[in-house]
DSSP file (Angstrom, degrees, kcal/mol; ACC not computed):
  #  RESIDUE AA STRUCTURE BP1 BP2  ACC     N-H-->O    O-->H-N    N-H-->O    O-->H-N    TCO  KAPPA ALPHA  PHI   PSI    X-CA   Y-CA   Z-CA
    1    1 A M              0   0    0      0, 0.0     2,-0.1     0, 0.0     0, 0.0   0.000 360.0 360.0 360.0 144.7   -7.3  -10.1   19.2
    2    2 A G        -     0   0    0      1,-0.1     2,-0.2    40,-0.1     0, 0.0  -0.215 360.0 -95.3 -89.7-178.7   -6.2  -13.3   17.6
    3    3 A T        -     0   0    0     39,-0.1     2,-0.4    -2,-0.1    39,-0.2  -0.511  35.6-128.1 -94.1 166.6   -4.1  -13.9   14.5
    4    4 A L  B     -A   41   0A   0     37,-2.6    37,-3.3    -2,-0.2     2,-0.1  -0.899   9.8-129.1-119.2 144.3   -5.5  -14.5   11.0
    5    5 A T     >  -     0   0    0     -2,-0.4     4,-2.6    35,-0.2     5,-0.3  -0.374  36.7-100.0 -82.2 168.4   -4.9  -17.1    8.4
    6    6 A V  H  > S+     0   0    0     33,-0.4     4,-2.8     1,-0.2     5,-0.2   0.926 125.0  50.8 -52.4 -48.1   -4.0  -16.4    4.8
    7    7 A G  H  > S+     0   0    0      1,-0.2     4,-2.4     2,-0.2    -1,-0.2   0.889 110.0  48.6 -60.7 -41.3   -7.6  -17.0    3.8
    8    8 A E  H  > S+     0   0    0      2,-0.2     4,-2.5     1,-0.2    -1,-0.2   0.915 112.4  47.1 -65.4 -45.1   -9.0  -14.7    6.4
    9    9 A V  H  X S+     0   0    0     -4,-2.6     4,-1.9     2,-0.2     6,-0.3   0.917 112.7  51.1 -63.9 -42.4   -6.6  -11.9    5.5
   10   10 A A  H  X>S+     0   0    0     -4,-2.8     4,-1.4    -5,-0.3     5,-1.3   0.923 111.9  46.4 -61.9 -44.4   -7.5  -12.5    1.8
   11   11 A R  H  <5S+     0   0    0     -4,-2.4    -1,-0.2     1,-0.2    -2,-0.2   0.891 114.9  46.6 -65.8 -39.7  -11.2  -12.3    2.5
   12   12 A E  H  <5S+     0   0    0     -4,-2.5    -1,-0.2     1,-0.2    -2,-0.2   0.762 119.5  39.4 -73.0 -25.9  -10.9   -9.2    4.7
   13   13 A S  H  <5S-     0   0    0     -4,-1.9    -1,-0.2    -5,-0.2    -2,-0.2   0.552 106.1-121.1-103.9 -10.2   -8.6   -7.3    2.2
   14   14 A G  T  <5S+     0   0    0     -4,-1.4     2,-0.2     1,-0.3    -3,-0.2   0.753  74.0 110.1  77.9  22.2  -10.4   -8.4   -1.0
   15   15 A V  S   <S-     0   0    0     -5,-1.3    -1,-0.3    -6,-0.3    -2,-0.2  -0.740  70.9 -94.7-120.0 171.9   -7.4  -10.1   -2.6
   16   16 A S     >  -     0   0    0     -2,-0.2     4,-1.8     1,-0.1     5,-0.1  -0.376  35.4-109.1 -78.9 163.9   -6.4  -13.7   -3.3
   17   17 A G  H  > S+     0   0    0      1,-0.2     4,-2.2     2,-0.2     5,-0.2   0.881 121.2  55.2 -59.8 -39.3   -4.4  -15.9   -1.1
   18   18 A S  H  > S+     0   0    0      1,-0.2     4,-2.3     2,-0.2    -1,-0.2   0.881 105.0  52.9 -64.7 -35.1   -1.5  -15.7   -3.5
   19   19 A A  H  > S+     0   0    0      2,-0.2     4,-2.6     1,-0.2    -1,-0.2   0.888 106.8  52.5 -68.1 -34.8   -1.7  -11.9   -3.3
   20   20 A V  H  X S+     0   0    0     -4,-1.8     4,-2.0     2,-0.2    -2,-0.2   0.931 109.9  48.2 -62.1 -42.9   -1.4  -12.1    0.5
   21   21 A R  H  X S+     0   0    0     -4,-2.2     4,-2.6     2,-0.2    -2,-0.2   0.864 110.0  53.6 -66.9 -34.8    1.7  -14.2    0.2
   22   22 A F  H  X S+     0   0    0     -4,-2.3     4,-2.1     2,-0.2    -2,-0.2   0.928 107.2  50.1 -62.1 -44.9    3.1  -11.7   -2.4
   23   23 A Y  H  <>S+     0   0    0     -4,-2.6     5,-2.4     1,-0.2     6,-0.9   0.883 111.4  49.7 -63.1 -35.2    2.6   -8.9    0.1
   24   24 A E  H ><5S+     0   0    0     -4,-2.0     3,-1.6     4,-0.2    -2,-0.2   0.948 109.6  50.0 -63.1 -48.4    4.4  -10.9    2.7
   25   25 A R  H 3<5S+     0   0    0     -4,-2.6    -2,-0.2     1,-0.3    -1,-0.2   0.860 109.6  52.6 -58.1 -35.7    7.3  -11.7    0.4
   26   26 A Q  T 3<5S-     0   0    0     -4,-2.1    -1,-0.3    -5,-0.2    -2,-0.2   0.538 116.3-115.2 -79.1  -7.6    7.5   -8.0   -0.4
   27   27 A G  T < 5S+     0   0    0     -3,-1.6    -3,-0.2    -4,-0.4    -2,-0.1   0.659  83.2 119.5  81.8  16.3    7.7   -7.1    3.3
   28   28 A L  S   <S+     0   0    0     -5,-2.4     2,-0.3    -6,-0.2    -4,-0.2   0.787  83.9  16.0 -80.6 -30.3    4.4   -5.2    3.3
   29   29 A I  S    S-     0   0    0     -6,-0.9     2,-0.3    -9,-0.1    -2,-0.3  -0.942  75.5-142.7-136.8 158.9    2.9   -7.5    5.9
   30   30 A T        -     0   0    0     -2,-0.3    12,-0.6    -3,-0.1     2,-0.4  -0.924  10.0-162.8-125.6 151.5    4.5  -10.1    8.3
   31   31 A A  E     -B   41   0A   0     -2,-0.3     2,-0.3    10,-0.2    10,-0.2  -0.972  11.8-143.3-131.7 145.6    3.4  -13.5    9.5
   32   32 A A  E     -B   40   0A   0      8,-2.8     8,-2.7    -2,-0.4     2,-0.4  -0.673  27.4-123.1 -95.7 162.8    4.4  -15.8   12.3
   33   33 A R  E     -B   39   0A   0     -2,-0.3     6,-0.2     6,-0.2     2,-0.1  -0.878  14.6-138.4-110.4 139.5    4.5  -19.5   11.7
   34   34 A T    >   -     0   0    0      4,-2.1     3,-2.1    -2,-0.4     6,-0.0  -0.303  39.5 -94.1 -80.8 173.6    2.6  -22.1   13.6
   35   35 A G  T 3  S+     0   0    0      1,-0.3    -1,-0.1     2,-0.1    -2,-0.0   0.785 131.6  54.5 -59.9 -26.9    4.1  -25.5   14.7
   36   36 A G  T 3  S-     0   0    0      2,-0.1    -1,-0.3     0, 0.0    -2,-0.0   0.223 123.1-109.1 -89.1  13.1    2.5  -26.8   11.5
   37   37 A N    <   +     0   0    0     -3,-2.1     2,-0.3     1,-0.2    -2,-0.1   0.706  69.6 148.2  67.8  22.3    4.3  -24.1    9.4
   38   38 A Q        -     0   0    0      1,-0.1    -4,-2.1   -33,-0.0    -1,-0.2  -0.688  50.1-113.1 -86.7 141.3    1.0  -22.2    8.7
   39   39 A R  E     - B   0  33A   0     -2,-0.3   -33,-0.4    -6,-0.2     2,-0.4  -0.509  29.2-171.5 -73.3 138.7    1.1  -18.5    8.4
   40   40 A R  E     - B   0  32A   0     -8,-2.7    -8,-2.8    -2,-0.2     2,-0.3  -0.989   8.5-160.3-131.4 126.9   -0.6  -16.4   11.0
   41   41 A F  E     -AB   4  31A   0    -37,-3.3   -37,-2.6    -2,-0.4   -10,-0.2  -0.695  23.4-104.5-106.8 156.1   -1.0  -12.6   10.5
   42   42 A D    >   -     0   0    0    -12,-0.6     3,-1.6    -2,-0.3     4,-0.3  -0.295  40.3-105.3 -66.6 159.1   -1.6   -9.8   12.8
   43   43 A P  T >  S+     0   0    0      0, 0.0     3,-0.5     0, 0.0     4,-0.3   0.767 118.5  58.3 -61.0 -25.5   -5.2   -8.3   12.8
   44   44 A D  T 3> S+     0   0    0      1,-0.2     4,-2.6     2,-0.1     5,-0.2   0.484  77.2  94.9 -84.9  -0.2   -4.0   -5.2   10.9
   45   45 A A  H <> S+     0   0    0     -3,-1.6     4,-1.8     1,-0.2    -1,-0.2   0.874  83.1  50.7 -58.1 -41.3   -2.6   -7.2    7.9
   46   46 A A  H <> S+     0   0    0     -3,-0.5     4,-2.4    -4,-0.3    -1,-0.2   0.896 110.5  50.1 -65.3 -40.0   -5.8   -6.8    5.9
   47   47 A C  H  > S+     0   0    0     -4,-0.3     4,-2.7     1,-0.2     5,-0.2   0.927 108.2  52.4 -62.1 -44.8   -5.8   -3.0    6.5
   48   48 A R  H  X S+     0   0    0     -4,-2.6     4,-2.6     1,-0.2    -1,-0.2   0.887 109.8  49.2 -60.8 -37.9   -2.2   -2.8    5.4
   49   49 A I  H  X S+     0   0    0     -4,-1.8     4,-2.4     2,-0.2    -1,-0.2   0.916 110.4  49.9 -67.8 -43.5   -3.0   -4.6    2.2
   50   50 A R  H  X S+     0   0    0     -4,-2.4     4,-2.0     2,-0.2    -2,-0.2   0.893 111.7  49.2 -61.6 -38.2   -6.0   -2.3    1.5
   51   51 A V  H  X S+     0   0    0     -4,-2.7     4,-2.7     1,-0.2    -2,-0.2   0.923 110.0  51.9 -65.3 -43.9   -3.8    0.7    2.1
   52   52 A A  H  X S+     0   0    0     -4,-2.6     4,-2.5    -5,-0.2    -2,-0.2   0.882 107.1  52.4 -58.0 -39.5   -1.2   -0.9   -0.3
   53   53 A R  H  X S+     0   0    0     -4,-2.4     4,-2.2     2,-0.2    -1,-0.2   0.926 110.8  46.7 -66.2 -42.8   -3.8   -1.3   -3.0
   54   54 A V  H  X S+     0   0    0     -4,-2.0     4,-1.5     2,-0.2    -2,-0.2   0.943 111.6  51.9 -61.0 -43.9   -4.8    2.3   -2.7
   55   55 A A  H  X>S+     0   0    0     -4,-2.7     5,-2.3     1,-0.2     4,-1.2   0.889 107.7  52.9 -60.3 -40.9   -1.1    3.4   -2.8
   56   56 A Q  H ><5S+     0   0    0     -4,-2.5     3,-0.5     1,-0.2    -1,-0.2   0.921 106.6  53.0 -61.1 -41.4   -0.6    1.3   -5.9
   57   57 A R  H 3<5S+     0   0    0     -4,-2.2    -1,-0.2     1,-0.3    -2,-0.2   0.836 104.7  54.3 -65.9 -28.1   -3.5    3.1   -7.5
   58   58 A V  H 3<5S-     0   0    0     -4,-1.5    -1,-0.3    -5,-0.1    -2,-0.2   0.765 126.6-104.2 -72.0 -23.8   -1.9    6.4   -6.7
   59   59 A G  T <<5 +     0   0    0     -4,-1.2     2,-0.2    -3,-0.5    -3,-0.2   0.548  68.4 148.1 112.9  14.7    1.2    5.0   -8.6
   60   60 A L      < -     0   0    0     -5,-2.3    -1,-0.3    -8,-0.1     2,-0.1  -0.551  42.9-125.7 -78.7 145.3    3.5    4.1   -5.8
   61   61 A T     >  -     0   0    0     -2,-0.2     4,-2.6     1,-0.1     5,-0.2  -0.319  28.7-102.5 -79.5 168.0    5.9    1.2   -6.3
   62   62 A V  H  > S+     0   0    0      1,-0.2     4,-2.5     2,-0.2     5,-0.1   0.879 124.9  52.5 -60.0 -38.4    6.1   -1.7   -3.9
   63   63 A N  H  > S+     0   0    0      2,-0.2     4,-2.1     1,-0.2    -1,-0.2   0.901 108.9  50.0 -65.9 -41.3    9.3   -0.3   -2.5
   64   64 A D  H  > S+     0   0    0      2,-0.2     4,-2.2     1,-0.2    -2,-0.2   0.906 111.1  48.7 -62.2 -41.3    7.6    3.0   -1.9
   65   65 A I  H  X S+     0   0    0     -4,-2.6     4,-2.6     2,-0.2    -2,-0.2   0.879 107.6  55.0 -65.5 -38.3    4.7    1.3   -0.2
   66   66 A R  H  X S+     0   0    0     -4,-2.5     4,-1.4     1,-0.2    -1,-0.2   0.905 110.6  45.7 -57.0 -43.7    7.1   -0.6    2.0
   67   67 A D  H  X S+     0   0    0     -4,-2.1     4,-0.6     2,-0.2    -2,-0.2   0.889 111.7  52.6 -66.6 -39.8    8.7    2.6    3.1
   68   68 A L  H >< S+     0   0    0     -4,-2.2     3,-0.7     1,-0.2    -2,-0.2   0.901 114.1  41.0 -60.2 -45.0    5.3    4.2    3.6
   69   69 A L  H >< S+     0   0    0     -4,-2.6     3,-1.5     1,-0.2    -1,-0.2   0.704  98.8  76.3 -77.3 -20.7    4.1    1.3    5.9
   70   70 A A  H 3< S+     0   0    0     -4,-1.4    -1,-0.2     1,-0.3    -2,-0.2   0.738  84.7  64.6 -64.1 -23.3    7.4    1.0    7.6
   71   71 A V  T << S+     0   0    0     -3,-0.7    -1,-0.3    -4,-0.6    -2,-0.1   0.655  82.2  98.2 -72.9 -17.0    6.5    4.2    9.7
   72   72 A L  S <  S-     0   0    0     -3,-1.5    -3,-0.0    -4,-0.1     9,-0.0  -0.532  75.7-127.8 -74.5 136.6    3.7    2.4   11.4
   73   73 A P        -     0   0    0      0, 0.0    -1,-0.1     0, 0.0    -2,-0.0  -0.296  35.5 -93.8 -74.1 170.7    4.3    0.9   14.8
   74   74 A P  S    S+     0   0    0      0, 0.0    -2,-0.1     0, 0.0     0, 0.0   0.841 123.5  29.5 -53.5 -39.8    3.6   -2.8   15.5
   75   75 A N  S    S-     0   0    0    -33,-0.0     0, 0.0   -31,-0.0     0, 0.0  -0.738  92.1-152.4-123.0  81.0    0.1   -1.9   16.8
   76   76 A P        -     0   0    0      0, 0.0    -4,-0.1     0, 0.0     0, 0.0  -0.232   2.6-148.1 -65.8 139.3   -0.9    1.2   15.0
   77   77 A E    >>  -     0   0    0      1,-0.1     4,-1.9     0, 0.0     3,-0.8  -0.534  35.9 -95.8 -90.9 164.4   -3.4    3.6   16.7
   78   78 A P  H 3> S+     0   0    0      0, 0.0     4,-2.1     0, 0.0     5,-0.2   0.860 126.0  57.0 -49.6 -38.8   -5.8    5.7   14.8
   79   79 A A  H 3> S+     0   0    0      2,-0.2     4,-2.0     1,-0.2     5,-0.1   0.851 103.8  53.4 -63.1 -33.3   -3.4    8.6   14.8
   80   80 A D  H <> S+     0   0    0     -3,-0.8     4,-2.0     2,-0.2    -1,-0.2   0.927 110.3  46.6 -65.6 -44.1   -0.8    6.5   13.1
   81   81 A W  H  X S+     0   0    0     -4,-1.9     4,-2.5     1,-0.2    -2,-0.2   0.851 109.7  55.1 -65.9 -32.0   -3.2    5.6   10.3
   82   82 A Q  H  X S+     0   0    0     -4,-2.1     4,-2.6    -5,-0.2    -1,-0.2   0.891 106.1  50.8 -67.8 -39.3   -4.1    9.2   10.0
   83   83 A G  H  X S+     0   0    0     -4,-2.0     4,-2.3     2,-0.2    -2,-0.2   0.928 111.9  47.6 -59.7 -43.9   -0.4   10.2    9.5
   84   84 A L  H  X S+     0   0    0     -4,-2.0     4,-2.8     1,-0.2     5,-0.2   0.929 111.1  51.5 -62.3 -45.1   -0.2    7.6    6.8
   85   85 A H  H  X S+     0   0    0     -4,-2.5     4,-2.5     1,-0.2    -2,-0.2   0.921 109.9  49.4 -56.7 -46.0   -3.4    8.9    5.2
   86   86 A D  H  X S+     0   0    0     -4,-2.6     4,-2.5     1,-0.2    -1,-0.2   0.917 112.3  47.2 -63.5 -43.9   -2.0   12.4    5.2
   87   87 A R  H  X S+     0   0    0     -4,-2.3     4,-2.0     2,-0.2    -1,-0.2   0.904 114.0  47.4 -63.8 -42.0    1.3   11.3    3.6
   88   88 A L  H  X S+     0   0    0     -4,-2.8     4,-2.3     2,-0.2    -1,-0.2   0.870 111.6  50.4 -68.7 -36.3   -0.5    9.3    1.0
   89   89 A T  H  X S+     0   0    0     -4,-2.5     4,-2.8    -5,-0.2     5,-0.2   0.943 110.4  50.1 -64.1 -47.1   -3.0   12.1    0.2
   90   90 A A  H  X S+     0   0    0     -4,-2.5     4,-2.1     1,-0.2    -2,-0.2   0.887 110.6  49.6 -61.9 -37.4   -0.1   14.6   -0.2
   91   91 A E  H  X S+     0   0    0     -4,-2.0     4,-2.4     2,-0.2    -1,-0.2   0.918 111.3  49.0 -67.1 -42.1    1.7   12.2   -2.6
   92   92 A A  H  X S+     0   0    0     -4,-2.3     4,-2.0     1,-0.2    -2,-0.2   0.909 111.7  48.7 -62.4 -41.9   -1.4   11.7   -4.7
   93   93 A E  H  X S+     0   0    0     -4,-2.8     4,-2.1     2,-0.2    -1,-0.2   0.874 110.1  51.6 -67.0 -35.3   -2.0   15.5   -4.8
   94   94 A R  H  X S+     0   0    0     -4,-2.1     4,-2.2    -5,-0.2    -2,-0.2   0.931 110.9  49.1 -65.5 -41.9    1.7   16.0   -5.9
   95   95 A R  H  X S+     0   0    0     -4,-2.4     4,-2.3     1,-0.2    -2,-0.2   0.862 109.0  51.8 -65.4 -35.2    1.3   13.4   -8.7
   96   96 A I  H  X S+     0   0    0     -4,-2.0     4,-2.6     2,-0.2    -1,-0.2   0.915 107.8  52.5 -68.3 -40.0   -1.9   15.1   -9.9
   97   97 A R  H  X S+     0   0    0     -4,-2.1     4,-2.1     1,-0.2    -2,-0.2   0.924 110.1  48.9 -59.3 -43.9   -0.1   18.5  -10.1
   98   98 A E  H  X S+     0   0    0     -4,-2.2     4,-2.2     1,-0.2    -1,-0.2   0.906 110.7  50.0 -64.2 -40.1    2.6   16.9  -12.2
   99   99 A L  H  X S+     0   0    0     -4,-2.3     4,-2.5     2,-0.2    -1,-0.2   0.891 109.3  51.1 -66.0 -37.8    0.0   15.3  -14.5
  100  100 A H  H  X S+     0   0    0     -4,-2.6     4,-2.3     2,-0.2    -1,-0.2   0.906 109.8  51.0 -64.3 -37.8   -1.8   18.6  -14.9
  101  101 A A  H  X S+     0   0    0     -4,-2.1     4,-2.1     2,-0.2    -2,-0.2   0.883 110.0  49.3 -65.5 -37.4    1.6   20.2  -15.8
  102  102 A A  H  X S+     0   0    0     -4,-2.2     4,-2.6     2,-0.2    -2,-0.2   0.890 110.4  50.7 -66.6 -39.3    2.2   17.5  -18.3
  103  103 A L  H  X S+     0   0    0     -4,-2.5     4,-2.3     2,-0.2    -2,-0.2   0.903 109.2  51.5 -63.5 -41.1   -1.3   18.0  -19.8
  104  104 A D  H  < S+     0   0    0     -4,-2.3     4,-0.3     2,-0.2    -2,-0.2   0.917 110.7  48.6 -62.3 -43.2   -0.6   21.7  -20.0
  105  105 A D  H >< S+     0   0    0     -4,-2.1     3,-1.2     1,-0.2     5,-0.4   0.937 112.1  48.1 -61.5 -46.8    2.7   21.0  -21.9
  106  106 A I  H >< S+     0   0    0     -4,-2.6     3,-0.6     1,-0.3    -2,-0.2   0.857 114.2  46.7 -60.9 -36.3    1.0   18.6  -24.3
  107  107 A G  T 3< S+     0   0    0     -4,-2.3    -1,-0.3     1,-0.2    -2,-0.2   0.426  86.9  93.4 -89.2   3.0   -1.8   21.0  -25.0
  108  108 A S  T <  S-     0   0    0     -3,-1.2    -1,-0.2    -4,-0.3    -2,-0.1   0.690  95.1-120.9 -71.6 -16.9    0.7   24.0  -25.5
  109  109 A G  S <  S+     0   0    0     -3,-0.6    -1,-0.1     1,-0.4     2,-0.1   0.304  71.6 128.3  93.4 -10.4    0.9   23.5  -29.2
  110  110 A R  S    S-     0   0    0     -5,-0.4    -1,-0.4     1,-0.1    -2,-0.1  -0.418  74.3 -89.1 -76.9 154.9    4.7   22.9  -29.1
  111  111 A R    >   -     0   0    0      1,-0.1     3,-1.7    -3,-0.1     4,-0.3  -0.423  35.3-127.4 -58.4 136.0    6.2   19.8  -30.8
  112  112 A L  G >  S+     0   0    0      1,-0.3     3,-1.4     2,-0.2    -1,-0.1   0.866 109.6  58.3 -60.0 -37.4    6.2   17.0  -28.2
  113  113 A C  G 3  S+     0   0    0      1,-0.3    -1,-0.3     2,-0.1    -2,-0.1   0.638 103.0  54.1 -69.6 -12.2    9.9   16.5  -28.8
  114  114 A D  G <         0   0    0     -3,-1.7    -1,-0.3     1,-0.2    -2,-0.2   0.396 360.0 360.0 -98.2   1.9   10.6   20.1  -27.8
  115  115 A L    <         0   0    0     -3,-1.4    -1,-0.2    -4,-0.3    -2,-0.1   0.481 360.0 360.0 -73.0 360.0    8.9   19.8  -24.5
């Protein structure tokens, strides 16, 4: 498989070119440089960005997402992606439980400042 340009990664991941460069600056994806100083990304860069966007919707910070993606090897296999899926799902479910607990507290009839 070949490498991808910023525009190709943007198209495949559904984000703008500036967002691709943001994710690179944040260490979520990496690029090699050509002799003309153009960025070239691995084929999984778009997938990493799509995963990052889902993780952002779950509420993870960029640092959390960087840590999440850091466990992936350079050429992830389906089992590697499944492990990441399982960790992200568990985190989303944990956050949902916390939100339900907060809603229960809010609906308890107690003063909010006493919760």
